[in-house]
mmCIF file of the C-alpha atoms, coordinates in Angstrom:
data_MODEL
# 
_entry.id   MODEL 
# 
loop_
_atom_site.group_PDB 
_atom_site.id 
_atom_site.type_symbol 
_atom_site.label_atom_id 
_atom_site.label_alt_id 
_atom_site.label_comp_id 
_atom_site.label_asym_id 
_atom_site.label_entity_id 
_atom_site.label_seq_id 
_atom_site.pdbx_PDB_ins_code 
_atom_site.Cartn_x 
_atom_site.Cartn_y 
_atom_site.Cartn_z 
_atom_site.occupancy 
_atom_site.B_iso_or_equiv 
_atom_site.pdbx_formal_charge 
_atom_site.auth_seq_id 
_atom_site.auth_comp_id 
_atom_site.auth_asym_id 
_atom_site.auth_atom_id 
_atom_site.pdbx_PDB_model_num 
ATOM 1   C CA . MET A 1 1   ? 13.746  -7.706  -17.328 1.00 0.00 ? 1   MET A CA 1 
ATOM 2   C CA . THR A 1 2   ? 16.061  -7.297  -14.345 1.00 0.00 ? 2   THR A CA 1 
ATOM 3   C CA . SER A 1 3   ? 14.956  -5.844  -11.027 1.00 0.00 ? 3   SER A CA 1 
ATOM 4   C CA . GLY A 1 4   ? 16.936  -2.659  -11.667 1.00 0.00 ? 4   GLY A CA 1 
ATOM 5   C CA . LEU A 1 5   ? 15.206  -2.062  -14.993 1.00 0.00 ? 5   LEU A CA 1 
ATOM 6   C CA . ILE A 1 6   ? 11.803  -2.714  -13.423 1.00 0.00 ? 6   ILE A CA 1 
ATOM 7   C CA . LEU A 1 7   ? 12.523  -0.221  -10.646 1.00 0.00 ? 7   LEU A CA 1 
ATOM 8   C CA . GLY A 1 8   ? 13.644  2.367   -13.186 1.00 0.00 ? 8   GLY A CA 1 
ATOM 9   C CA . PHE A 1 9   ? 10.573  1.770   -15.322 1.00 0.00 ? 9   PHE A CA 1 
ATOM 10  C CA . GLY A 1 10  ? 8.311   2.080   -12.277 1.00 0.00 ? 10  GLY A CA 1 
ATOM 11  C CA . ALA A 1 11  ? 9.975   5.320   -11.177 1.00 0.00 ? 11  ALA A CA 1 
ATOM 12  C CA . ALA A 1 12  ? 9.574   6.755   -14.673 1.00 0.00 ? 12  ALA A CA 1 
ATOM 13  C CA . CYS A 1 13  ? 5.891   5.808   -14.726 1.00 0.00 ? 13  CYS A CA 1 
ATOM 14  C CA . VAL A 1 14  ? 5.309   7.474   -11.340 1.00 0.00 ? 14  VAL A CA 1 
ATOM 15  C CA . THR A 1 15  ? 7.015   10.629  -12.628 1.00 0.00 ? 15  THR A CA 1 
ATOM 16  C CA . VAL A 1 16  ? 4.746   10.653  -15.675 1.00 0.00 ? 16  VAL A CA 1 
ATOM 17  C CA . LEU A 1 17  ? 1.743   9.995   -13.422 1.00 0.00 ? 17  LEU A CA 1 
ATOM 18  C CA . LEU A 1 18  ? 2.590   13.003  -11.250 1.00 0.00 ? 18  LEU A CA 1 
ATOM 19  C CA . PHE A 1 19  ? 2.904   15.151  -14.373 1.00 0.00 ? 19  PHE A CA 1 
ATOM 20  C CA . ALA A 1 20  ? -0.488  13.888  -15.545 1.00 0.00 ? 20  ALA A CA 1 
ATOM 21  C CA . GLU A 1 21  ? -2.039  14.723  -12.174 1.00 0.00 ? 21  GLU A CA 1 
ATOM 22  C CA . TYR A 1 22  ? -0.454  18.180  -12.106 1.00 0.00 ? 22  TYR A CA 1 
ATOM 23  C CA . ARG A 1 23  ? -1.567  19.068  -15.636 1.00 0.00 ? 23  ARG A CA 1 
ATOM 24  C CA . ALA A 1 24  ? -4.913  17.242  -15.370 1.00 0.00 ? 24  ALA A CA 1 
ATOM 25  C CA . ARG A 1 25  ? -4.096  15.008  -18.336 1.00 0.00 ? 25  ARG A CA 1 
ATOM 26  C CA . ASP A 1 26  ? -6.517  12.195  -17.597 1.00 0.00 ? 26  ASP A CA 1 
ATOM 27  C CA . TRP A 1 27  ? -5.600  10.167  -20.675 1.00 0.00 ? 27  TRP A CA 1 
ATOM 28  C CA . LEU A 1 28  ? -1.953  10.139  -19.614 1.00 0.00 ? 28  LEU A CA 1 
ATOM 29  C CA . GLY A 1 29  ? -2.919  9.014   -16.124 1.00 0.00 ? 29  GLY A CA 1 
ATOM 30  C CA . TRP A 1 30  ? -4.822  6.088   -17.627 1.00 0.00 ? 30  TRP A CA 1 
ATOM 31  C CA . LEU A 1 31  ? -1.562  4.988   -19.239 1.00 0.00 ? 31  LEU A CA 1 
ATOM 32  C CA . ALA A 1 32  ? 0.914   5.772   -16.468 1.00 0.00 ? 32  ALA A CA 1 
ATOM 33  C CA . LYS A 1 33  ? -0.914  4.482   -13.385 1.00 0.00 ? 33  LYS A CA 1 
ATOM 34  C CA . PRO A 1 34  ? -1.606  0.911   -14.555 1.00 0.00 ? 34  PRO A CA 1 
ATOM 35  C CA . ALA A 1 35  ? 1.952   0.738   -15.903 1.00 0.00 ? 35  ALA A CA 1 
ATOM 36  C CA . ALA A 1 36  ? 3.404   1.887   -12.562 1.00 0.00 ? 36  ALA A CA 1 
ATOM 37  C CA . SER A 1 37  ? 1.284   -0.683  -10.731 1.00 0.00 ? 37  SER A CA 1 
ATOM 38  C CA . ALA A 1 38  ? 2.238   -3.436  -13.172 1.00 0.00 ? 38  ALA A CA 1 
ATOM 39  C CA . ALA A 1 39  ? 5.864   -2.636  -12.341 1.00 0.00 ? 39  ALA A CA 1 
ATOM 40  C CA . PHE A 1 40  ? 5.523   -3.677  -8.682  1.00 0.00 ? 40  PHE A CA 1 
ATOM 41  C CA . VAL A 1 41  ? 3.815   -6.924  -9.716  1.00 0.00 ? 41  VAL A CA 1 
ATOM 42  C CA . ALA A 1 42  ? 6.615   -7.547  -12.228 1.00 0.00 ? 42  ALA A CA 1 
ATOM 43  C CA . LEU A 1 43  ? 9.236   -6.866  -9.541  1.00 0.00 ? 43  LEU A CA 1 
ATOM 44  C CA . ALA A 1 44  ? 7.698   -9.473  -7.247  1.00 0.00 ? 44  ALA A CA 1 
ATOM 45  C CA . LEU A 1 45  ? 7.697   -12.024 -10.060 1.00 0.00 ? 45  LEU A CA 1 
ATOM 46  C CA . ALA A 1 46  ? 11.292  -11.205 -10.993 1.00 0.00 ? 46  ALA A CA 1 
ATOM 47  C CA . SER A 1 47  ? 12.300  -11.500 -7.326  1.00 0.00 ? 47  SER A CA 1 
ATOM 48  C CA . GLY A 1 48  ? 10.955  -15.046 -7.030  1.00 0.00 ? 48  GLY A CA 1 
ATOM 49  C CA . GLY A 1 49  ? 7.511   -14.365 -5.628  1.00 0.00 ? 49  GLY A CA 1 
ATOM 50  C CA . LEU A 1 50  ? 6.161   -17.706 -6.806  1.00 0.00 ? 50  LEU A CA 1 
ATOM 51  C CA . GLY A 1 51  ? 8.786   -19.622 -4.874  1.00 0.00 ? 51  GLY A CA 1 
ATOM 52  C CA . SER A 1 52  ? 7.309   -19.407 -1.356  1.00 0.00 ? 52  SER A CA 1 
ATOM 53  C CA . VAL A 1 53  ? 4.002   -19.129 0.469   1.00 0.00 ? 53  VAL A CA 1 
ATOM 54  C CA . TYR A 1 54  ? 5.010   -15.658 1.636   1.00 0.00 ? 54  TYR A CA 1 
ATOM 55  C CA . GLY A 1 55  ? 5.840   -14.601 -1.925  1.00 0.00 ? 55  GLY A CA 1 
ATOM 56  C CA . LYS A 1 56  ? 2.567   -15.906 -3.329  1.00 0.00 ? 56  LYS A CA 1 
ATOM 57  C CA . LEU A 1 57  ? 0.563   -14.047 -0.693  1.00 0.00 ? 57  LEU A CA 1 
ATOM 58  C CA . ILE A 1 58  ? 2.474   -10.818 -1.325  1.00 0.00 ? 58  ILE A CA 1 
ATOM 59  C CA . LEU A 1 59  ? 1.867   -11.271 -5.069  1.00 0.00 ? 59  LEU A CA 1 
ATOM 60  C CA . THR A 1 60  ? -1.837  -11.713 -4.360  1.00 0.00 ? 60  THR A CA 1 
ATOM 61  C CA . GLY A 1 61  ? -1.852  -8.495  -2.331  1.00 0.00 ? 61  GLY A CA 1 
ATOM 62  C CA . LEU A 1 62  ? 0.010   -6.634  -5.077  1.00 0.00 ? 62  LEU A CA 1 
ATOM 63  C CA . ALA A 1 63  ? -2.482  -7.853  -7.685  1.00 0.00 ? 63  ALA A CA 1 
ATOM 64  C CA . PHE A 1 64  ? -5.423  -6.626  -5.584  1.00 0.00 ? 64  PHE A CA 1 
ATOM 65  C CA . CYS A 1 65  ? -3.684  -3.269  -5.095  1.00 0.00 ? 65  CYS A CA 1 
ATOM 66  C CA . MET A 1 66  ? -3.094  -2.971  -8.838  1.00 0.00 ? 66  MET A CA 1 
ATOM 67  C CA . LEU A 1 67  ? -6.825  -3.592  -9.358  1.00 0.00 ? 67  LEU A CA 1 
ATOM 68  C CA . GLY A 1 68  ? -7.603  -0.927  -6.752  1.00 0.00 ? 68  GLY A CA 1 
ATOM 69  C CA . ASP A 1 69  ? -5.304  1.545   -8.499  1.00 0.00 ? 69  ASP A CA 1 
ATOM 70  C CA . ILE A 1 70  ? -7.120  1.022   -11.802 1.00 0.00 ? 70  ILE A CA 1 
ATOM 71  C CA . LEU A 1 71  ? -10.560 1.344   -10.202 1.00 0.00 ? 71  LEU A CA 1 
ATOM 72  C CA . LEU A 1 72  ? -9.580  4.641   -8.575  1.00 0.00 ? 72  LEU A CA 1 
ATOM 73  C CA . ILE A 1 73  ? -8.494  6.264   -11.843 1.00 0.00 ? 73  ILE A CA 1 
ATOM 74  C CA . ALA A 1 74  ? -12.092 6.992   -12.801 1.00 0.00 ? 74  ALA A CA 1 
ATOM 75  C CA . LYS A 1 75  ? -14.215 9.120   -10.490 1.00 0.00 ? 75  LYS A CA 1 
ATOM 76  C CA . GLY A 1 76  ? -17.424 8.046   -8.825  1.00 0.00 ? 76  GLY A CA 1 
ATOM 77  C CA . ARG A 1 77  ? -18.668 6.724   -5.488  1.00 0.00 ? 77  ARG A CA 1 
ATOM 78  C CA . ARG A 1 78  ? -19.222 3.137   -6.648  1.00 0.00 ? 78  ARG A CA 1 
ATOM 79  C CA . LEU A 1 79  ? -15.800 2.867   -8.258  1.00 0.00 ? 79  LEU A CA 1 
ATOM 80  C CA . PHE A 1 80  ? -14.201 4.375   -5.164  1.00 0.00 ? 80  PHE A CA 1 
ATOM 81  C CA . LEU A 1 81  ? -15.909 1.802   -2.937  1.00 0.00 ? 81  LEU A CA 1 
ATOM 82  C CA . ALA A 1 82  ? -14.886 -0.975  -5.316  1.00 0.00 ? 82  ALA A CA 1 
ATOM 83  C CA . GLY A 1 83  ? -11.309 0.284   -5.257  1.00 0.00 ? 83  GLY A CA 1 
ATOM 84  C CA . MET A 1 84  ? -11.433 0.489   -1.484  1.00 0.00 ? 84  MET A CA 1 
ATOM 85  C CA . GLY A 1 85  ? -12.637 -3.117  -1.388  1.00 0.00 ? 85  GLY A CA 1 
ATOM 86  C CA . ALA A 1 86  ? -9.728  -4.206  -3.584  1.00 0.00 ? 86  ALA A CA 1 
ATOM 87  C CA . PHE A 1 87  ? -7.278  -2.514  -1.233  1.00 0.00 ? 87  PHE A CA 1 
ATOM 88  C CA . VAL A 1 88  ? -8.924  -4.200  1.762   1.00 0.00 ? 88  VAL A CA 1 
ATOM 89  C CA . LEU A 1 89  ? -8.255  -7.553  0.097   1.00 0.00 ? 89  LEU A CA 1 
ATOM 90  C CA . GLY A 1 90  ? -4.697  -6.418  -0.593  1.00 0.00 ? 90  GLY A CA 1 
ATOM 91  C CA . HIS A 1 91  ? -4.135  -5.522  3.060   1.00 0.00 ? 91  HIS A CA 1 
ATOM 92  C CA . LEU A 1 92  ? -5.613  -8.861  4.155   1.00 0.00 ? 92  LEU A CA 1 
ATOM 93  C CA . ALA A 1 93  ? -3.315  -10.732 1.762   1.00 0.00 ? 93  ALA A CA 1 
ATOM 94  C CA . TYR A 1 94  ? -0.329  -8.869  3.204   1.00 0.00 ? 94  TYR A CA 1 
ATOM 95  C CA . ALA A 1 95  ? -1.461  -9.717  6.731   1.00 0.00 ? 95  ALA A CA 1 
ATOM 96  C CA . CYS A 1 96  ? -1.625  -13.399 5.757   1.00 0.00 ? 96  CYS A CA 1 
ATOM 97  C CA . ALA A 1 97  ? 1.847   -13.114 4.225   1.00 0.00 ? 97  ALA A CA 1 
ATOM 98  C CA . PHE A 1 98  ? 3.227   -11.690 7.464   1.00 0.00 ? 98  PHE A CA 1 
ATOM 99  C CA . ALA A 1 99  ? 1.553   -14.515 9.369   1.00 0.00 ? 99  ALA A CA 1 
ATOM 100 C CA . ALA A 1 100 ? 3.519   -16.940 7.156   1.00 0.00 ? 100 ALA A CA 1 
ATOM 101 C CA . ILE A 1 101 ? 6.810   -15.528 8.497   1.00 0.00 ? 101 ILE A CA 1 
ATOM 102 C CA . TRP A 1 102 ? 5.511   -14.881 11.994  1.00 0.00 ? 102 TRP A CA 1 
ATOM 103 C CA . ALA A 1 103 ? 8.047   -14.411 14.764  1.00 0.00 ? 103 ALA A CA 1 
ATOM 104 C CA . GLY A 1 104 ? 5.626   -13.644 17.585  1.00 0.00 ? 104 GLY A CA 1 
ATOM 105 C CA . PHE A 1 105 ? 5.079   -10.393 19.430  1.00 0.00 ? 105 PHE A CA 1 
ATOM 106 C CA . ASP A 1 106 ? 8.003   -8.923  21.336  1.00 0.00 ? 106 ASP A CA 1 
ATOM 107 C CA . GLY A 1 107 ? 8.508   -5.627  23.136  1.00 0.00 ? 107 GLY A CA 1 
ATOM 108 C CA . LEU A 1 108 ? 9.197   -3.687  19.934  1.00 0.00 ? 108 LEU A CA 1 
ATOM 109 C CA . SER A 1 109 ? 6.161   -4.984  18.086  1.00 0.00 ? 109 SER A CA 1 
ATOM 110 C CA . ILE A 1 110 ? 3.866   -4.362  21.065  1.00 0.00 ? 110 ILE A CA 1 
ATOM 111 C CA . ILE A 1 111 ? 5.084   -0.777  21.512  1.00 0.00 ? 111 ILE A CA 1 
ATOM 112 C CA . ALA A 1 112 ? 4.872   -0.209  17.759  1.00 0.00 ? 112 ALA A CA 1 
ATOM 113 C CA . GLY A 1 113 ? 1.365   -1.657  17.747  1.00 0.00 ? 113 GLY A CA 1 
ATOM 114 C CA . PHE A 1 114 ? 0.214   0.853   20.353  1.00 0.00 ? 114 PHE A CA 1 
ATOM 115 C CA . ALA A 1 115 ? 1.924   3.669   18.411  1.00 0.00 ? 115 ALA A CA 1 
ATOM 116 C CA . ILE A 1 116 ? 0.193   2.586   15.192  1.00 0.00 ? 116 ILE A CA 1 
ATOM 117 C CA . ALA A 1 117 ? -3.179  2.403   16.946  1.00 0.00 ? 117 ALA A CA 1 
ATOM 118 C CA . LEU A 1 118 ? -2.651  5.906   18.346  1.00 0.00 ? 118 LEU A CA 1 
ATOM 119 C CA . ALA A 1 119 ? -1.631  7.309   14.950  1.00 0.00 ? 119 ALA A CA 1 
ATOM 120 C CA . ILE A 1 120 ? -4.637  5.745   13.229  1.00 0.00 ? 120 ILE A CA 1 
ATOM 121 C CA . GLY A 1 121 ? -6.948  6.982   15.979  1.00 0.00 ? 121 GLY A CA 1 
ATOM 122 C CA . VAL A 1 122 ? -5.683  10.560  15.645  1.00 0.00 ? 122 VAL A CA 1 
ATOM 123 C CA . THR A 1 123 ? -5.942  10.434  11.855  1.00 0.00 ? 123 THR A CA 1 
ATOM 124 C CA . LEU A 1 124 ? -9.455  8.983   11.962  1.00 0.00 ? 124 LEU A CA 1 
ATOM 125 C CA . ARG A 1 125 ? -10.578 11.609  14.467  1.00 0.00 ? 125 ARG A CA 1 
ATOM 126 C CA . ARG A 1 126 ? -9.382  14.403  12.171  1.00 0.00 ? 126 ARG A CA 1 
ATOM 127 C CA . LEU A 1 127 ? -11.085 12.846  9.161   1.00 0.00 ? 127 LEU A CA 1 
ATOM 128 C CA . TRP A 1 128 ? -14.319 12.007  11.010  1.00 0.00 ? 128 TRP A CA 1 
ATOM 129 C CA . PRO A 1 129 ? -16.191 15.313  10.361  1.00 0.00 ? 129 PRO A CA 1 
ATOM 130 C CA . TYR A 1 130 ? -15.578 14.948  6.614   1.00 0.00 ? 130 TYR A CA 1 
ATOM 131 C CA . LEU A 1 131 ? -16.502 11.289  6.155   1.00 0.00 ? 131 LEU A CA 1 
ATOM 132 C CA . GLY A 1 132 ? -20.299 11.432  6.239   1.00 0.00 ? 132 GLY A CA 1 
ATOM 133 C CA . ALA A 1 133 ? -21.774 8.143   5.007   1.00 0.00 ? 133 ALA A CA 1 
ATOM 134 C CA . PHE A 1 134 ? -18.271 6.708   4.653   1.00 0.00 ? 134 PHE A CA 1 
ATOM 135 C CA . ARG A 1 135 ? -17.572 6.697   8.397   1.00 0.00 ? 135 ARG A CA 1 
ATOM 136 C CA . ALA A 1 136 ? -18.192 2.980   8.937   1.00 0.00 ? 136 ALA A CA 1 
ATOM 137 C CA . PRO A 1 137 ? -16.270 1.789   5.831   1.00 0.00 ? 137 PRO A CA 1 
ATOM 138 C CA . VAL A 1 138 ? -13.303 4.056   6.576   1.00 0.00 ? 138 VAL A CA 1 
ATOM 139 C CA . ALA A 1 139 ? -13.209 3.011   10.241  1.00 0.00 ? 139 ALA A CA 1 
ATOM 140 C CA . GLY A 1 140 ? -13.213 -0.653  9.217   1.00 0.00 ? 140 GLY A CA 1 
ATOM 141 C CA . TYR A 1 141 ? -10.517 0.016   6.642   1.00 0.00 ? 141 TYR A CA 1 
ATOM 142 C CA . CYS A 1 142 ? -8.362  1.736   9.259   1.00 0.00 ? 142 CYS A CA 1 
ATOM 143 C CA . LEU A 1 143 ? -8.742  -1.255  11.575  1.00 0.00 ? 143 LEU A CA 1 
ATOM 144 C CA . ILE A 1 144 ? -7.517  -3.613  8.846   1.00 0.00 ? 144 ILE A CA 1 
ATOM 145 C CA . ILE A 1 145 ? -4.585  -1.302  8.049   1.00 0.00 ? 145 ILE A CA 1 
ATOM 146 C CA . GLY A 1 146 ? -3.628  -1.206  11.710  1.00 0.00 ? 146 GLY A CA 1 
ATOM 147 C CA . VAL A 1 147 ? -3.677  -4.989  12.071  1.00 0.00 ? 147 VAL A CA 1 
ATOM 148 C CA . MET A 1 148 ? -1.673  -5.482  8.863   1.00 0.00 ? 148 MET A CA 1 
ATOM 149 C CA . THR A 1 149 ? 0.951   -2.916  9.846   1.00 0.00 ? 149 THR A CA 1 
ATOM 150 C CA . ALA A 1 150 ? 1.306   -4.250  13.384  1.00 0.00 ? 150 ALA A CA 1 
ATOM 151 C CA . MET A 1 151 ? 1.733   -7.792  12.044  1.00 0.00 ? 151 MET A CA 1 
ATOM 152 C CA . SER A 1 152 ? 4.552   -6.632  9.757   1.00 0.00 ? 152 SER A CA 1 
ATOM 153 C CA . LEU A 1 153 ? 6.532   -5.731  12.865  1.00 0.00 ? 153 LEU A CA 1 
ATOM 154 C CA . ALA A 1 154 ? 6.289   -9.264  14.247  1.00 0.00 ? 154 ALA A CA 1 
ATOM 155 C CA . THR A 1 155 ? 7.906   -11.038 11.302  1.00 0.00 ? 155 THR A CA 1 
ATOM 156 C CA . THR A 1 156 ? 11.132  -12.989 10.890  1.00 0.00 ? 156 THR A CA 1 
ATOM 157 C CA . SER A 1 157 ? 13.784  -11.680 8.502   1.00 0.00 ? 157 SER A CA 1 
ATOM 158 C CA . PRO A 1 158 ? 15.793  -13.973 6.163   1.00 0.00 ? 158 PRO A CA 1 
ATOM 159 C CA . SER A 1 159 ? 18.700  -13.718 8.607   1.00 0.00 ? 159 SER A CA 1 
ATOM 160 C CA . GLY A 1 160 ? 16.513  -14.907 11.457  1.00 0.00 ? 160 GLY A CA 1 
ATOM 161 C CA . GLY A 1 161 ? 16.143  -11.549 13.170  1.00 0.00 ? 161 GLY A CA 1 
ATOM 162 C CA . ALA A 1 162 ? 12.883  -9.763  13.806  1.00 0.00 ? 162 ALA A CA 1 
ATOM 163 C CA . PRO A 1 163 ? 11.199  -7.907  12.339  1.00 0.00 ? 163 PRO A CA 1 
ATOM 164 C CA . TYR A 1 164 ? 11.720  -8.269  8.606   1.00 0.00 ? 164 TYR A CA 1 
ATOM 165 C CA . TRP A 1 165 ? 12.433  -4.564  8.088   1.00 0.00 ? 165 TRP A CA 1 
ATOM 166 C CA . LEU A 1 166 ? 11.960  -4.488  4.305   1.00 0.00 ? 166 LEU A CA 1 
ATOM 167 C CA . ALA A 1 167 ? 8.441   -5.854  4.662   1.00 0.00 ? 167 ALA A CA 1 
ATOM 168 C CA . ALA A 1 168 ? 7.705   -3.658  7.690   1.00 0.00 ? 168 ALA A CA 1 
ATOM 169 C CA . ALA A 1 169 ? 8.876   -0.503  5.896   1.00 0.00 ? 169 ALA A CA 1 
ATOM 170 C CA . GLY A 1 170 ? 6.651   -1.377  2.948   1.00 0.00 ? 170 GLY A CA 1 
ATOM 171 C CA . ALA A 1 171 ? 3.646   -1.948  5.189   1.00 0.00 ? 171 ALA A CA 1 
ATOM 172 C CA . ILE A 1 172 ? 4.178   1.285   7.126   1.00 0.00 ? 172 ILE A CA 1 
ATOM 173 C CA . GLY A 1 173 ? 4.707   3.278   3.914   1.00 0.00 ? 173 GLY A CA 1 
ATOM 174 C CA . PHE A 1 174 ? 1.570   1.806   2.387   1.00 0.00 ? 174 PHE A CA 1 
ATOM 175 C CA . ALA A 1 175 ? -0.463  2.717   5.474   1.00 0.00 ? 175 ALA A CA 1 
ATOM 176 C CA . ALA A 1 176 ? 0.951   6.264   5.546   1.00 0.00 ? 176 ALA A CA 1 
ATOM 177 C CA . SER A 1 177 ? 0.201   6.817   1.867   1.00 0.00 ? 177 SER A CA 1 
ATOM 178 C CA . ASP A 1 178 ? -3.476  6.114   2.555   1.00 0.00 ? 178 ASP A CA 1 
ATOM 179 C CA . ILE A 1 179 ? -3.580  9.378   4.526   1.00 0.00 ? 179 ILE A CA 1 
ATOM 180 C CA . ALA A 1 180 ? -2.934  11.281  1.295   1.00 0.00 ? 180 ALA A CA 1 
ATOM 181 C CA . VAL A 1 181 ? -5.742  9.381   -0.429  1.00 0.00 ? 181 VAL A CA 1 
ATOM 182 C CA . ALA A 1 182 ? -8.142  10.123  2.430   1.00 0.00 ? 182 ALA A CA 1 
ATOM 183 C CA . ARG A 1 183 ? -7.278  13.819  2.486   1.00 0.00 ? 183 ARG A CA 1 
ATOM 184 C CA . ASP A 1 184 ? -7.704  14.068  -1.268  1.00 0.00 ? 184 ASP A CA 1 
ATOM 185 C CA . GLN A 1 185 ? -10.999 12.182  -1.254  1.00 0.00 ? 185 GLN A CA 1 
ATOM 186 C CA . TYR A 1 186 ? -12.695 13.540  1.867   1.00 0.00 ? 186 TYR A CA 1 
ATOM 187 C CA . VAL A 1 187 ? -11.030 16.759  3.029   1.00 0.00 ? 187 VAL A CA 1 
ATOM 188 C CA . LYS A 1 188 ? -9.685  18.805  0.131   1.00 0.00 ? 188 LYS A CA 1 
ATOM 189 C CA . PRO A 1 189 ? -8.610  17.561  -3.313  1.00 0.00 ? 189 PRO A CA 1 
ATOM 190 C CA . ALA A 1 190 ? -5.175  19.018  -4.025  1.00 0.00 ? 190 ALA A CA 1 
ATOM 191 C CA . PHE A 1 191 ? -2.120  18.077  -6.021  1.00 0.00 ? 191 PHE A CA 1 
ATOM 192 C CA . ILE A 1 192 ? 0.057   18.262  -2.895  1.00 0.00 ? 192 ILE A CA 1 
ATOM 193 C CA . ASN A 1 193 ? -1.698  15.155  -1.567  1.00 0.00 ? 193 ASN A CA 1 
ATOM 194 C CA . ARG A 1 194 ? -0.729  13.210  -4.670  1.00 0.00 ? 194 ARG A CA 1 
ATOM 195 C CA . LEU A 1 195 ? 2.742   14.773  -4.823  1.00 0.00 ? 195 LEU A CA 1 
ATOM 196 C CA . TRP A 1 196 ? 3.839   12.975  -1.659  1.00 0.00 ? 196 TRP A CA 1 
ATOM 197 C CA . GLY A 1 197 ? 1.239   10.218  -1.482  1.00 0.00 ? 197 GLY A CA 1 
ATOM 198 C CA . LEU A 1 198 ? 1.837   8.585   -4.868  1.00 0.00 ? 198 LEU A CA 1 
ATOM 199 C CA . PRO A 1 199 ? 5.653   8.260   -4.625  1.00 0.00 ? 199 PRO A CA 1 
ATOM 200 C CA . LEU A 1 200 ? 5.332   6.935   -1.069  1.00 0.00 ? 200 LEU A CA 1 
ATOM 201 C CA . TYR A 1 201 ? 2.683   4.415   -2.124  1.00 0.00 ? 201 TYR A CA 1 
ATOM 202 C CA . TYR A 1 202 ? 4.671   3.078   -5.052  1.00 0.00 ? 202 TYR A CA 1 
ATOM 203 C CA . ALA A 1 203 ? 7.916   2.980   -3.067  1.00 0.00 ? 203 ALA A CA 1 
ATOM 204 C CA . ALA A 1 204 ? 6.112   0.986   -0.354  1.00 0.00 ? 204 ALA A CA 1 
ATOM 205 C CA . GLN A 1 205 ? 4.695   -1.488  -2.854  1.00 0.00 ? 205 GLN A CA 1 
ATOM 206 C CA . MET A 1 206 ? 8.121   -1.897  -4.443  1.00 0.00 ? 206 MET A CA 1 
ATOM 207 C CA . MET A 1 207 ? 9.591   -2.705  -1.018  1.00 0.00 ? 207 MET A CA 1 
ATOM 208 C CA . LEU A 1 208 ? 6.908   -5.308  -0.405  1.00 0.00 ? 208 LEU A CA 1 
ATOM 209 C CA . ALA A 1 209 ? 7.516   -6.740  -3.891  1.00 0.00 ? 209 ALA A CA 1 
ATOM 210 C CA . ALA A 1 210 ? 11.270  -6.902  -3.297  1.00 0.00 ? 210 ALA A CA 1 
ATOM 211 C CA . SER A 1 211 ? 10.746  -8.566  0.095   1.00 0.00 ? 211 SER A CA 1 
ATOM 212 C CA . VAL A 1 212 ? 9.634   -11.820 -1.591  1.00 0.00 ? 212 VAL A CA 1 
ATOM 213 C CA . SER A 1 213 ? 13.287  -12.592 -2.347  1.00 0.00 ? 213 SER A CA 1 
ATOM 214 C CA . LEU A 1 214 ? 13.792  -13.817 1.237   1.00 0.00 ? 214 LEU A CA 1 
# 
């Protein structure tokens, strides 16, 4: 299957997933979400993900994220924590991948790092009253997200420039999509959270998957 077909298949699955969320068709979500997640793994494989250390690490992160997606389909505190753990491993794998194409910190990455830290701090402060017993896990998760995203902005692109914008855009999109998950889980469950969060998440993962073709 070519990359274009995989992207089209993934987009179709996300559309079906949004319909399932809107109409509360749980059985359809169980079909569409794993299929949409399998699409970003397939894209990384089709793009040559097994051909480099960076690609293998991104593939590992994508696999953990696919596992997290499946765990979060069902409801329940234990499954949510397990899914959160899978995403932590995914973020760590991405951070290791970015370390494999490290360019070193420059002015842009340092400024961006401070901006990311500020954005995460503001988001965490707003979520804090709603987190309850999840305060420590969510704070730790935010720290890992921040490190991963900052590292994406200190990478080397295939052309030798820095950063590798395809990877950085995927990392930033992934981090931003987690805000929708947090709002839906801790603040107020609403379809609007999934309406923007799910497409952003899958687009970000597709960008990370496509980045292995460097």
